[in-house]
C-alpha positions as CSV (number, residue, x, y, z in Angstrom):
1,M,-168.8,-37.5,-62.6
2,S,-169.2,-37.9,-66.4
3,D,-169.7,-41.4,-67.7
4,E,-166.9,-42.8,-65.5
5,R,-167.6,-45.3,-62.7
6,V,-165.2,-44.5,-59.9
7,V,-164.7,-47.1,-57.2
8,A,-162.5,-46.9,-54.0
9,V,-160.6,-50.0,-52.7
10,I,-159.8,-49.8,-49.0
11,P,-157.7,-52.6,-47.5
12,A,-158.4,-52.9,-43.8
13,L,-157.1,-54.8,-40.8
14,N,-158.6,-54.3,-37.4
15,E,-159.8,-50.7,-38.2
16,K,-163.2,-50.8,-36.4
17,R,-162.4,-47.4,-34.8
18,T,-162.2,-45.5,-38.1
19,I,-163.6,-47.6,-41.0
20,Q,-167.2,-46.4,-40.8
21,M,-166.3,-42.8,-40.9
22,V,-163.8,-43.4,-43.7
23,V,-166.3,-45.3,-45.9
24,E,-169.0,-42.7,-45.3
25,D,-166.7,-39.8,-46.2
26,V,-165.4,-41.6,-49.4
27,L,-168.8,-42.4,-50.6
28,V,-169.6,-38.7,-51.0
29,H,-167.0,-38.6,-53.8
30,T,-167.3,-42.0,-55.5
31,D,-169.8,-44.5,-56.9
32,E,-168.8,-47.4,-54.7
33,V,-166.5,-48.4,-51.9
34,I,-165.0,-51.9,-51.7
35,V,-163.4,-52.8,-48.3
36,V,-161.1,-55.8,-48.3
37,D,-160.9,-57.0,-44.7
38,D,-157.6,-58.8,-44.4
39,G,-158.4,-61.1,-41.5
40,S,-159.6,-58.6,-38.9
41,T,-160.6,-60.0,-35.5
42,D,-162.8,-57.0,-34.6
43,E,-165.9,-55.5,-36.2
44,T,-164.2,-53.9,-39.2
45,S,-166.3,-55.8,-41.7
46,K,-169.6,-55.1,-40.0
47,R,-169.0,-51.4,-39.6
48,A,-167.8,-51.1,-43.2
49,R,-170.9,-52.9,-44.4
50,D,-173.2,-50.8,-42.2
51,A,-171.6,-47.7,-43.7
52,G,-172.5,-48.8,-47.2
53,A,-169.4,-50.6,-48.4
54,V,-169.1,-53.8,-50.4
55,V,-167.0,-56.1,-48.2
56,R,-164.7,-58.9,-49.1
57,K,-163.4,-60.7,-46.0
58,H,-160.3,-62.9,-45.7
59,E,-160.4,-65.5,-43.0
60,T,-156.6,-65.2,-42.5
61,N,-154.2,-62.3,-43.1
62,M,-153.1,-62.4,-46.8
63,G,-151.1,-59.1,-46.9
64,Y,-151.6,-55.6,-48.3
65,D,-150.7,-56.4,-51.9
66,R,-153.1,-59.4,-52.1
67,S,-155.9,-57.3,-50.6
68,I,-155.4,-54.6,-53.2
69,D,-155.3,-57.1,-56.0
70,E,-158.5,-58.7,-54.9
71,G,-160.2,-55.3,-54.5
72,F,-159.1,-54.2,-58.0
73,S,-160.3,-57.4,-59.5
74,L,-163.7,-57.1,-57.8
75,A,-164.0,-53.4,-58.9
76,A,-163.2,-54.3,-62.5
77,E,-165.9,-57.0,-62.4
78,R,-168.4,-54.5,-61.1
79,G,-167.8,-52.1,-64.0
80,A,-165.3,-49.6,-62.5
81,T,-163.5,-47.5,-65.1
82,I,-161.4,-45.7,-62.4
83,V,-160.2,-47.3,-59.2
84,F,-158.3,-45.7,-56.3
85,T,-156.8,-47.0,-53.1
86,F,-157.4,-45.3,-49.9
87,D,-156.2,-46.0,-46.3
88,A,-158.7,-47.3,-43.7
89,D,-157.1,-45.6,-40.7
90,G,-158.4,-42.1,-41.3
91,Q,-155.1,-40.5,-42.3
92,H,-156.2,-39.6,-45.8
93,H,-158.7,-36.7,-46.4
94,A,-161.7,-37.6,-48.5
95,G,-161.7,-33.9,-49.6
96,D,-158.6,-34.7,-51.7
97,I,-160.4,-37.3,-53.8
98,P,-161.7,-34.8,-56.5
99,K,-158.3,-33.4,-57.2
100,M,-156.8,-36.9,-57.3
101,I,-159.3,-38.4,-59.7
102,N,-160.0,-35.4,-62.0
103,P,-156.8,-35.8,-64.0
104,V,-157.8,-39.4,-64.8
105,I,-161.4,-38.4,-65.6
106,T,-160.2,-35.8,-68.0
107,E,-157.8,-38.3,-69.5
108,E,-154.7,-36.1,-68.8
109,F,-153.2,-38.9,-66.9
110,D,-153.7,-42.7,-66.4
111,V,-152.2,-42.9,-62.9
112,V,-152.2,-40.3,-60.1
113,V,-150.0,-40.9,-57.0
114,G,-150.5,-39.0,-53.8
115,Q,-147.6,-37.3,-52.2
116,R,-147.7,-37.0,-48.4
117,P,-145.8,-34.4,-46.3
118,A,-142.1,-35.2,-45.7
119,K,-141.3,-38.8,-44.8
120,A,-139.6,-39.5,-41.5
121,R,-138.0,-42.9,-42.1
122,F,-134.6,-43.0,-43.8
123,V,-135.6,-46.1,-45.8
124,E,-138.7,-44.4,-47.1
125,R,-136.6,-41.5,-48.3
126,L,-134.2,-44.0,-49.9
127,F,-137.0,-45.7,-51.7
128,A,-138.3,-42.3,-52.9
129,T,-135.0,-41.4,-54.3
130,Y,-135.1,-44.4,-56.6
131,T,-138.7,-43.9,-57.7
132,Q,-138.2,-40.1,-58.1
133,T,-135.4,-40.8,-60.6
134,R,-137.1,-43.7,-62.3
135,L,-140.7,-42.7,-62.3
136,C,-140.8,-39.0,-61.2
137,V,-142.8,-40.2,-58.2
138,A,-141.5,-38.9,-54.9
139,D,-143.8,-40.9,-52.6
140,P,-144.1,-44.5,-53.9
141,L,-145.5,-45.8,-50.6
142,C,-148.4,-43.5,-50.4
143,G,-151.6,-45.6,-50.0
144,F,-153.7,-43.1,-52.0
145,K,-153.2,-43.9,-55.7
146,V,-155.7,-43.6,-58.7
147,Y,-155.6,-45.8,-61.7
148,R,-157.6,-46.1,-64.9
149,T,-158.9,-49.6,-64.8
150,E,-157.5,-50.4,-68.2
151,V,-154.0,-50.2,-66.6
152,Y,-154.9,-53.0,-64.2
153,R,-156.5,-55.0,-67.0
154,E,-153.5,-54.7,-69.3
155,V,-151.0,-55.7,-66.6
156,G,-153.3,-58.6,-65.7
157,H,-152.8,-58.5,-62.0
158,F,-151.7,-56.3,-59.1
159,D,-148.4,-57.4,-57.6
160,T,-148.5,-60.0,-54.9
161,Y,-144.8,-60.0,-54.1
162,S,-144.7,-57.7,-51.0
163,T,-143.8,-54.5,-52.9
164,I,-146.4,-52.5,-51.0
165,G,-148.5,-51.6,-54.0
166,T,-145.6,-50.2,-56.1
167,Q,-145.1,-52.8,-58.9
168,L,-148.3,-51.9,-60.8
169,M,-147.1,-48.3,-60.9
170,L,-143.7,-49.3,-62.4
171,E,-145.4,-51.7,-64.8
172,A,-147.7,-48.8,-66.0
173,K,-144.7,-46.6,-66.6
174,K,-142.9,-49.3,-68.6
175,R,-146.0,-49.6,-70.8
176,G,-146.2,-45.9,-71.5
177,Y,-149.0,-44.9,-69.3
178,R,-148.9,-41.3,-68.0
179,I,-148.2,-40.8,-64.3
180,Q,-148.7,-37.7,-62.2
181,Q,-148.1,-37.1,-58.5
182,R,-150.2,-34.6,-56.4
183,R,-149.8,-33.4,-52.9
184,I,-152.3,-34.6,-50.4
185,S,-153.2,-33.8,-46.8
186,L,-152.4,-36.3,-44.0
187,D,-153.4,-36.8,-40.4
188,E,-151.0,-38.8,-38.3
189,R,-152.5,-42.0,-36.9
190,E,-152.3,-42.6,-33.2
191,D,-151.6,-46.4,-33.2
192,K,-149.5,-48.8,-35.2
193,S,-149.1,-47.9,-38.9
194,R,-150.1,-50.4,-41.7
195,F,-146.4,-51.2,-42.0
196,G,-146.1,-52.3,-38.3
197,Q,-143.6,-51.4,-35.7
198,Q,-140.4,-49.5,-36.5
199,L,-138.0,-52.4,-37.2
200,E,-140.6,-54.5,-38.9
201,A,-141.7,-51.5,-41.0
202,N,-138.1,-50.7,-42.1
203,W,-137.6,-54.3,-43.2
204,K,-140.8,-54.4,-45.1
205,I,-140.0,-51.2,-47.0
206,L,-136.4,-52.3,-47.7
207,R,-137.6,-55.6,-49.0
208,A,-140.2,-53.9,-51.2
209,M,-137.6,-51.6,-52.6
210,I,-135.2,-54.4,-53.4
211,R,-137.9,-56.4,-55.1
212,L,-139.1,-53.4,-57.1
213,I,-135.6,-52.6,-58.3
214,W,-135.0,-56.2,-59.2
215,F,-138.3,-56.2,-61.2
216,D,-137.3,-53.0,-62.9
217,L,-133.9,-54.3,-63.9
218,T,-135.0,-57.7,-65.1
219,T,-138.3,-56.9,-66.9
220,P,-137.9,-55.2,-70.3
221,S,-140.4,-52.6,-71.4
222,P,-143.0,-53.9,-73.9
223,K,-142.2,-53.1,-77.5
């Protein structure tokens, strides 16, 4: 894996059923896995640790964005040069990791965003229309994204404003970093998604889209 240190950040909430398998599969392709347990009431932390992950546990639920931010910060402290986010629910395929990280390892791109099969929710398609036009990214809500660590360091933080992990991507684009999207495989999860039930999910996504557009319109690109 050349001289790069590749670290996975996996936010998790009550994922005891899948987390051990996910961590074990991801460790085959990366140097380290950091699981940020966002207030789970089950054995998520224990099973992640048993599988070989570094675990950071929140006593209360802090939210997806805050979990990713904490994971990125810890990965940077531990010497990561490339960091990627990966879902804890078993939907993502670890076999897609090499094709996602290789464009960053070879320095062709600084950010690689996964593109899932067609999205069902209208509000997701609406969000995608904006980011496709603005960023050439057709699936902004995909939880599988790869970043060169310097992108995170330059921006200074991951967003904590409920934009579901999309603000850093926009910030990177504004600063001239190169972004690519790549198709990935996906298994449907059997229980509730990380966005919650249908009405709650639509509201979260709509709110994230509004906040991202507001950020885009009110934040000038660095000179």
